[in-house]
MILOLUM-529739 format. One record per residue (C-alpha): residue in three letters; residue number from 1; x, y, z. Coordinates in Angstrom, 3 decimals. Example, Ala and Ser with C-alpha at 12.3 -4.5 7.8 and 13.67 -1.06 7.14 Angstrom:
BEGIN
<r type="ALA" seq="1" c1="12.300" c2="-4.500" c3="7.800"/>
<r type="SER" seq="2" c1="13.670" c2="-1.060" c3="7.140"/>
//
This chain:
BEGIN
<r type="UNK" seq="1" c1="1.880" c2="15.503" c3="27.944"/>
<r type="UNK" seq="2" c1="-1.275" c2="17.643" c3="26.971"/>
<r type="UNK" seq="3" c1="-0.508" c2="18.959" c3="23.616"/>
<r type="UNK" seq="4" c1="-3.151" c2="21.648" c3="23.907"/>
<r type="UNK" seq="5" c1="-1.868" c2="23.308" c3="26.953"/>
<r type="UNK" seq="6" c1="1.005" c2="25.775" c3="27.163"/>
<r type="UNK" seq="7" c1="3.580" c2="26.103" c3="29.951"/>
<r type="UNK" seq="8" c1="0.901" c2="28.126" c3="32.126"/>
<r type="UNK" seq="9" c1="-1.816" c2="25.836" c3="31.558"/>
<r type="UNK" seq="10" c1="-3.625" c2="27.794" c3="29.066"/>
<r type="UNK" seq="11" c1="-5.559" c2="26.256" c3="26.018"/>
<r type="UNK" seq="12" c1="-3.621" c2="26.634" c3="22.917"/>
<r type="UNK" seq="13" c1="-3.579" c2="25.390" c3="19.298"/>
<r type="UNK" seq="14" c1="-0.739" c2="23.013" c3="18.712"/>
<r type="UNK" seq="15" c1="1.887" c2="24.718" c3="16.166"/>
<r type="UNK" seq="16" c1="2.519" c2="22.027" c3="13.356"/>
<r type="UNK" seq="17" c1="4.380" c2="24.542" c3="11.067"/>
<r type="UNK" seq="18" c1="7.749" c2="22.764" c3="11.034"/>
<r type="UNK" seq="19" c1="6.081" c2="19.277" c3="10.867"/>
<r type="UNK" seq="20" c1="6.562" c2="17.559" c3="7.448"/>
<r type="UNK" seq="21" c1="3.356" c2="16.374" c3="5.786"/>
<r type="UNK" seq="22" c1="3.022" c2="12.587" c3="5.965"/>
<r type="UNK" seq="23" c1="0.044" c2="10.369" c3="4.830"/>
<r type="UNK" seq="24" c1="-2.423" c2="9.978" c3="7.788"/>
<r type="UNK" seq="25" c1="-5.771" c2="8.081" c3="8.002"/>
<r type="UNK" seq="26" c1="-7.971" c2="7.333" c3="10.871"/>
<r type="UNK" seq="27" c1="-11.064" c2="5.096" c3="11.395"/>
<r type="UNK" seq="28" c1="-13.694" c2="5.417" c3="13.807"/>
<r type="UNK" seq="29" c1="-16.936" c2="3.759" c3="14.556"/>
<r type="UNK" seq="30" c1="-20.432" c2="4.368" c3="16.288"/>
<r type="UNK" seq="31" c1="-23.019" c2="1.997" c3="16.872"/>
<r type="UNK" seq="32" c1="-26.736" c2="2.507" c3="16.963"/>
<r type="UNK" seq="33" c1="-29.212" c2="0.260" c3="18.528"/>
<r type="UNK" seq="34" c1="-32.803" c2="0.423" c3="18.040"/>
<r type="UNK" seq="35" c1="-36.088" c2="-1.542" c3="17.954"/>
<r type="UNK" seq="36" c1="-35.805" c2="-4.325" c3="15.439"/>
<r type="UNK" seq="37" c1="-38.908" c2="-2.759" c3="13.533"/>
<r type="UNK" seq="38" c1="-37.134" c2="0.290" c3="13.212"/>
<r type="UNK" seq="39" c1="-34.119" c2="-1.405" c3="11.455"/>
<r type="UNK" seq="40" c1="-36.410" c2="-3.390" c3="9.457"/>
<r type="UNK" seq="41" c1="-38.201" c2="-0.303" c3="8.028"/>
<r type="UNK" seq="42" c1="-34.820" c2="1.432" c3="7.156"/>
<r type="UNK" seq="43" c1="-33.307" c2="-1.600" c3="5.359"/>
<r type="UNK" seq="44" c1="-36.490" c2="-2.332" c3="3.757"/>
<r type="UNK" seq="45" c1="-36.547" c2="1.328" c3="2.373"/>
<r type="UNK" seq="46" c1="-39.623" c2="1.908" c3="4.036"/>
<r type="UNK" seq="47" c1="-38.873" c2="5.342" c3="5.881"/>
<r type="UNK" seq="48" c1="-41.311" c2="8.243" c3="4.825"/>
<r type="UNK" seq="49" c1="-38.151" c2="10.570" c3="4.767"/>
<r type="UNK" seq="50" c1="-35.992" c2="8.234" c3="2.305"/>
<r type="UNK" seq="51" c1="-32.972" c2="6.491" c3="2.473"/>
<r type="UNK" seq="52" c1="-31.718" c2="6.922" c3="6.016"/>
<r type="UNK" seq="53" c1="-28.411" c2="5.459" c3="5.172"/>
<r type="UNK" seq="54" c1="-27.692" c2="7.708" c3="2.521"/>
<r type="UNK" seq="55" c1="-28.522" c2="10.737" c3="4.389"/>
<r type="UNK" seq="56" c1="-26.549" c2="9.906" c3="7.452"/>
<r type="UNK" seq="57" c1="-23.611" c2="8.860" c3="5.126"/>
<r type="UNK" seq="58" c1="-23.614" c2="12.468" c3="3.575"/>
<r type="UNK" seq="59" c1="-23.958" c2="14.058" c3="7.135"/>
<r type="UNK" seq="60" c1="-21.023" c2="12.326" c3="8.157"/>
<r type="UNK" seq="61" c1="-18.868" c2="13.449" c3="5.118"/>
<r type="UNK" seq="62" c1="-20.102" c2="16.994" c3="5.940"/>
<r type="UNK" seq="63" c1="-19.259" c2="16.690" c3="9.428"/>
<r type="UNK" seq="64" c1="-15.754" c2="15.500" c3="8.822"/>
<r type="UNK" seq="65" c1="-15.072" c2="18.557" c3="6.618"/>
<r type="UNK" seq="66" c1="-16.389" c2="20.723" c3="9.619"/>
<r type="UNK" seq="67" c1="-14.670" c2="19.303" c3="12.507"/>
<r type="UNK" seq="68" c1="-12.547" c2="22.459" c3="13.242"/>
<r type="UNK" seq="69" c1="-15.787" c2="24.473" c3="13.218"/>
<r type="UNK" seq="70" c1="-17.275" c2="22.278" c3="16.015"/>
<r type="UNK" seq="71" c1="-13.607" c2="21.258" c3="18.087"/>
<r type="UNK" seq="72" c1="-12.326" c2="24.394" c3="19.221"/>
<r type="UNK" seq="73" c1="-8.429" c2="23.500" c3="19.023"/>
<r type="UNK" seq="74" c1="-8.750" c2="21.424" c3="15.868"/>
<r type="UNK" seq="75" c1="-6.672" c2="22.655" c3="12.711"/>
<r type="UNK" seq="76" c1="-8.750" c2="23.144" c3="9.740"/>
<r type="UNK" seq="77" c1="-7.788" c2="20.083" c3="7.304"/>
<r type="UNK" seq="78" c1="-7.606" c2="19.456" c3="3.548"/>
<r type="UNK" seq="79" c1="-9.144" c2="16.045" c3="3.795"/>
<r type="UNK" seq="80" c1="-8.401" c2="13.914" c3="0.579"/>
<r type="UNK" seq="81" c1="-10.905" c2="11.349" c3="1.402"/>
<r type="UNK" seq="82" c1="-13.924" c2="10.602" c3="3.697"/>
<r type="UNK" seq="83" c1="-15.844" c2="7.498" c3="3.512"/>
<r type="UNK" seq="84" c1="-18.903" c2="6.573" c3="5.547"/>
<r type="UNK" seq="85" c1="-20.433" c2="3.230" c3="5.774"/>
<r type="UNK" seq="86" c1="-23.561" c2="2.006" c3="7.551"/>
<r type="UNK" seq="87" c1="-24.377" c2="-1.374" c3="7.810"/>
<r type="UNK" seq="88" c1="-27.181" c2="-3.351" c3="9.878"/>
<r type="UNK" seq="89" c1="-25.452" c2="-5.226" c3="13.027"/>
<r type="UNK" seq="90" c1="-27.722" c2="-8.191" c3="14.437"/>
<r type="UNK" seq="91" c1="-31.562" c2="-7.699" c3="14.478"/>
<r type="UNK" seq="92" c1="-31.450" c2="-4.328" c3="16.384"/>
<r type="UNK" seq="93" c1="-28.042" c2="-2.350" c3="15.490"/>
<r type="UNK" seq="94" c1="-26.391" c2="-0.256" c3="12.911"/>
<r type="UNK" seq="95" c1="-22.665" c2="-0.046" c3="12.665"/>
<r type="UNK" seq="96" c1="-21.239" c2="3.082" c3="11.435"/>
<r type="UNK" seq="97" c1="-17.576" c2="3.188" c3="10.272"/>
<r type="UNK" seq="98" c1="-15.902" c2="6.435" c3="9.247"/>
<r type="UNK" seq="99" c1="-12.478" c2="6.556" c3="7.523"/>
<r type="UNK" seq="100" c1="-10.802" c2="9.859" c3="7.048"/>
<r type="UNK" seq="101" c1="-7.612" c2="10.465" c3="4.884"/>
<r type="UNK" seq="102" c1="-5.059" c2="13.382" c3="4.021"/>
<r type="UNK" seq="103" c1="-1.355" c2="14.123" c3="3.598"/>
<r type="UNK" seq="104" c1="-0.665" c2="16.542" c3="6.075"/>
<r type="UNK" seq="105" c1="0.838" c2="17.838" c3="9.258"/>
<r type="UNK" seq="106" c1="-1.639" c2="16.683" c3="11.835"/>
<r type="UNK" seq="107" c1="-3.971" c2="13.467" c3="12.365"/>
<r type="UNK" seq="108" c1="-7.380" c2="12.927" c3="11.189"/>
<r type="UNK" seq="109" c1="-8.679" c2="11.355" c3="14.237"/>
<r type="UNK" seq="110" c1="-11.185" c2="14.029" c3="15.412"/>
<r type="UNK" seq="111" c1="-12.769" c2="14.155" c3="11.671"/>
<r type="UNK" seq="112" c1="-13.236" c2="10.275" c3="11.786"/>
<r type="UNK" seq="113" c1="-15.035" c2="10.485" c3="15.180"/>
<r type="UNK" seq="114" c1="-16.918" c2="13.443" c3="14.155"/>
<r type="UNK" seq="115" c1="-18.071" c2="11.704" c3="10.956"/>
<r type="UNK" seq="116" c1="-19.304" c2="8.750" c3="12.713"/>
<r type="UNK" seq="117" c1="-21.000" c2="10.630" c3="15.636"/>
<r type="UNK" seq="118" c1="-22.854" c2="12.776" c3="13.297"/>
<r type="UNK" seq="119" c1="-23.770" c2="9.920" c3="11.134"/>
<r type="UNK" seq="120" c1="-25.298" c2="8.330" c3="14.321"/>
<r type="UNK" seq="121" c1="-27.107" c2="11.584" c3="15.434"/>
<r type="UNK" seq="122" c1="-28.362" c2="11.771" c3="11.881"/>
<r type="UNK" seq="123" c1="-29.687" c2="8.180" c3="12.106"/>
<r type="UNK" seq="124" c1="-31.350" c2="9.079" c3="15.340"/>
<r type="UNK" seq="125" c1="-32.942" c2="12.397" c3="13.934"/>
<r type="UNK" seq="126" c1="-34.325" c2="10.649" c3="10.885"/>
<r type="UNK" seq="127" c1="-36.060" c2="7.765" c3="13.089"/>
<r type="UNK" seq="128" c1="-36.765" c2="9.407" c3="16.286"/>
<r type="UNK" seq="129" c1="-40.648" c2="9.691" c3="15.244"/>
<r type="UNK" seq="130" c1="-40.745" c2="5.746" c3="15.260"/>
<r type="UNK" seq="131" c1="-38.186" c2="4.965" c3="18.166"/>
<r type="UNK" seq="132" c1="-37.227" c2="7.621" c3="20.422"/>
<r type="UNK" seq="133" c1="-35.566" c2="4.713" c3="22.589"/>
<r type="UNK" seq="134" c1="-32.483" c2="4.470" c3="20.043"/>
<r type="UNK" seq="135" c1="-28.989" c2="4.378" c3="21.732"/>
<r type="UNK" seq="136" c1="-26.079" c2="5.793" c3="20.423"/>
<r type="UNK" seq="137" c1="-22.960" c2="3.742" c3="21.768"/>
<r type="UNK" seq="138" c1="-19.480" c2="2.843" c3="21.281"/>
<r type="UNK" seq="139" c1="-18.069" c2="6.045" c3="19.655"/>
<r type="UNK" seq="140" c1="-14.345" c2="5.195" c3="19.278"/>
<r type="UNK" seq="141" c1="-11.206" c2="5.149" c3="17.403"/>
<r type="UNK" seq="142" c1="-10.593" c2="1.861" c3="15.632"/>
<r type="UNK" seq="143" c1="-7.169" c2="2.543" c3="14.194"/>
<r type="UNK" seq="144" c1="-4.856" c2="5.457" c3="12.993"/>
<r type="UNK" seq="145" c1="-1.655" c2="5.616" c3="10.925"/>
<r type="UNK" seq="146" c1="0.939" c2="8.156" c3="10.276"/>
<r type="UNK" seq="147" c1="2.458" c2="10.832" c3="12.195"/>
<r type="UNK" seq="148" c1="5.024" c2="11.126" c3="14.780"/>
<r type="UNK" seq="149" c1="3.064" c2="9.113" c3="17.348"/>
<r type="UNK" seq="150" c1="2.777" c2="6.002" c3="14.918"/>
<r type="UNK" seq="151" c1="0.274" c2="3.540" c3="14.283"/>
<r type="UNK" seq="152" c1="-2.756" c2="2.381" c3="16.680"/>
<r type="UNK" seq="153" c1="-5.238" c2="-0.094" c3="16.516"/>
<r type="UNK" seq="154" c1="-7.712" c2="-0.530" c3="19.010"/>
<r type="UNK" seq="155" c1="-7.827" c2="-3.975" c3="20.831"/>
//
């Protein structure tokens, strides 16, 4: 059942008024592939714009907090924790992992996915002058817990 459609098939925001608040957490990831020289520059701290990972981390955190402004039917949430981690992966990649948490009436999957996506886009933006061929891939939900639908862990 698609929860964002009413009986007539019209888009609607899900009513969570009567749902009890529970602890909810979601973890999402994105991966960015680039030239090995681009990754070396980032890791060595040699980018003229500064610490690429720090800027992408902040962008991801801000994005999680603004998810309801970007995704039309998302509820505005009072997130209690947002963590965005970036780490080199092999010689040509960066793995971004975003973790969002709250005690509330609806899940935080979209916030985690938005955080990971925007962190990846920020990494691209900061490095596009040296590597326009970067590839953002594998944006996905890794796990979620809490709520009526129970827990999920990606295979």
